[in-house]
Residue, then its C-alpha position, 0 to 999 in steps of 0.5 A: x062066456x067072456x071069463x073063465x073065473x072071477x077072483x072075488x077078493x079083498x085087495x086093500x093091503x099089501x098082504x091081501x094083494x101079494x096073496x091074490x096074486x098068488x091065487x092069480x098066477x095059479x089060475x092063469x098058469x093052467x090057462x084060465x081066463x080071469x077077471x080080477x077086479x084090482x086088475x081088470x076092474x075100476x079102482x074107486x079110490x084111484x079114479x075119485x083121486x083123479x077127481x072123477x065124480x064119486x057117484x059116477x065112479x061108484x056106480x062104474x065099479x058096480x057095473x064093472x064088476x057085476x058085468x065080470x061076474x056075469x060074464x064068468x063061469x065060475x067064482x074064486x071067492x077068497x073068505x079069510x077074515x074074522x068076518x068076510x070081507x063086504x064086497x066079496x060077500x055081495x060078489x057071492x051073493x050076486x054070483x049065486x043069484x046067477x047060479x054061478x059055481x062058487x069056490x070058497x078059499x078060506x085059510x083063517x081060523x077066525x070066525x064071527x060065529x062059533x059054529x064057523x062061517x056066516x050061514x049065508x056065505x057058507x051055503x052060497x058056496x059049491x065047494x069050499x076048501x082051505x088048500x089053494x091046489x085044491x081049490x084051483x083043481x075044483x075051478x079047473x075042473x068045472x070050467x075045463x069040462 
């Protein structure tokens, strides 16, 4: 495997990016090699702003991120929000199709369903926690084994 962990998380607001950096630092501090699309991938809006053709950029993002998923041993998925970010949902589904170990990290009480998370998201997870240290421990035990 090229990476130990793929960090699936929205990175569109300053608070999301800061939170993701905390997660990234925690994973890398224990020696895990992490693919984080905002850092290691292609950020579509930046490439389109440079004048690159939109269709080519979007295809390149898809190929880069799905390759990151395929070459990672596990997925760390941030599933906060009233609804889970649509990109994270695709990443979870794609990873699930490749039988990747998926740890869901959920710290948000909001939900669009009275029973909690969407069952398609929930049932894709191998582990789900609201504790960052526990999520990192789940990932490290899997990838270090």
